[in-house]
C-alpha positions, 0 to 999 in steps of 0.5 A, spaced: 974 297 725 969 298 719 971 304 715 968 306 708 971 312 704 968 317 700 970 323 697 974 326 703 970 323 708 971 317 712 965 313 716 968 310 722 965 307 729 970 312 732 967 317 737 965 323 732 966 330 734 961 332 728 955 328 730 956 330 737 956 338 735 950 337 731 946 333 736 948 338 742 946 344 737 939 340 736 938 339 743 939 346 745 934 348 740 929 343 742 930 346 749 929 353 747 923 351 744 920 347 750 921 353 754 918 357 750 912 353 748 911 350 755 910 357 758 905 359 753 901 353 754 901 354 761 898 361 760 893 358 755 891 353 761 890 359 766 886 362 761 881 356 760 881 356 768 878 363 768 873 361 762 871 355 767 870 360 773 866 365 769 861 360 766 860 357 773 859 364 775 854 365 769 850 358 771 849 361 778 846 367 776 852 372 775 850 378 770 855 382 767 855 390 767 855 392 759 861 397 757 861 403 753 867 403 749 869 408 743 861 409 742 860 402 742 856 398 747 860 391 749 854 387 753 859 381 755 866 385 756 869 379 761 867 374 756 869 377 750 876 379 754 877 371 756 875 369 749 880 374 745 886 372 750 885 365 749 884 366 741 891 370 741 894 365 745 892 360 740 895 364 735 901 365 738 902 357 739 901 356 732 906 362 730 911 359 735 910 352 732 911 354 725 917 358 726 921 353 730 918 348 724 922 352 719 928 353 723 929 346 724 929 345 717 934 351 716 938 348 721 939 341 718 940 344 711 945 349 713 949 344 718 950 339 712 952 345 707 957 347 712 959 340 713 960 338 705 963 345 703 969 343 706 970 338 701 965 340 695 964 346 691 959 351 692 956 349 686 955 342 688 951 344 694 945 349 691 939 346 694 936 340 698 937 335 692 944 336 691 945 336 699 941 330 700 944 326 694 951 327 698 948 324 704 945 318 701 952 316 698 955 315 705 948 312 709 941 311 709 937 317 708 932 319 713 926 320 709 922 324 714 927 330 712 923 330 706 916 331 710 919 337 714 922 340 708 915 340 705 912 343 711 917 348 712 917 351 705 909 351 705 909 355 711 914 360 708 912 361 701 905 358 701 903 358 694 897 354 692 901 348 689 905 347 695 899 348 700 895 343 696 900 338 696 901 339 704 894 338 705 894 331 701 899 328 705 897 332 712 890 334 712 890 334 720 894 341 719 889 345 716 885 347 722 879 350 718 878 343 714 870 343 714 869 341 707 871 348 704 879 347 703 880 350 696 876 356 699 881 356 705 887 355 701 886 361 696 883 366 702 888 364 708 894 361 704 899 359 709 895 362 715 891 356 714 896 351 716 896 349 724 902 346 727 901 342 733 907 341 739 907 334 737 908 335 730 914 340 732 917 334 737 916 329 731 921 334 727 926 334 732 926 327 733 927 326 725 933 331 725 936 328 731 937 322 727 939 326 721 945 328 722 953 326 721 952 319 724 959 316 724 961 321 718 968 323 719 972 328 714 
């Protein structure tokens, strides 16, 4: 059996309880995410169907009845309700994806902290670099984690330097990317970031392979 020893840690080919616990937890969080986001996407699909039906009615001569509300006249109340609800759902999708993207990274970092604290002093595990350096001592490090970390930090902190770096590497994340990127980042901060379901699924794939593979204490 292949065995590599480190500071209180052994890497073997045997069944690894730590790996099993890690991957089970990641899969559970992924299931929760999919149940959450799929329900929201279904709502979006239903509202878009209503929008298509509405447009067909207008095309066939239907005319809305204006609505007076709080002293204002809404000339197309049905259209406005549909548009508002679709925009709310789109925002909810983005918020949900952002929250899970941050959670994905935090769970990864927290797991490895709890893993190494058994054999290392807290002062040796104070940040991402110190934890990733410990992981690299035992096997090839999954560099996709770096990208997840940068995305999560940009979502949480949203300072201009972090956002500009993220925009350089992931321009597709900025939904208002129309040539006014500097204005968008300055004005909206992390609100300008758009995280898709595909991006979150990618992050889950990365951390699923970034756990304690065959590492045993």
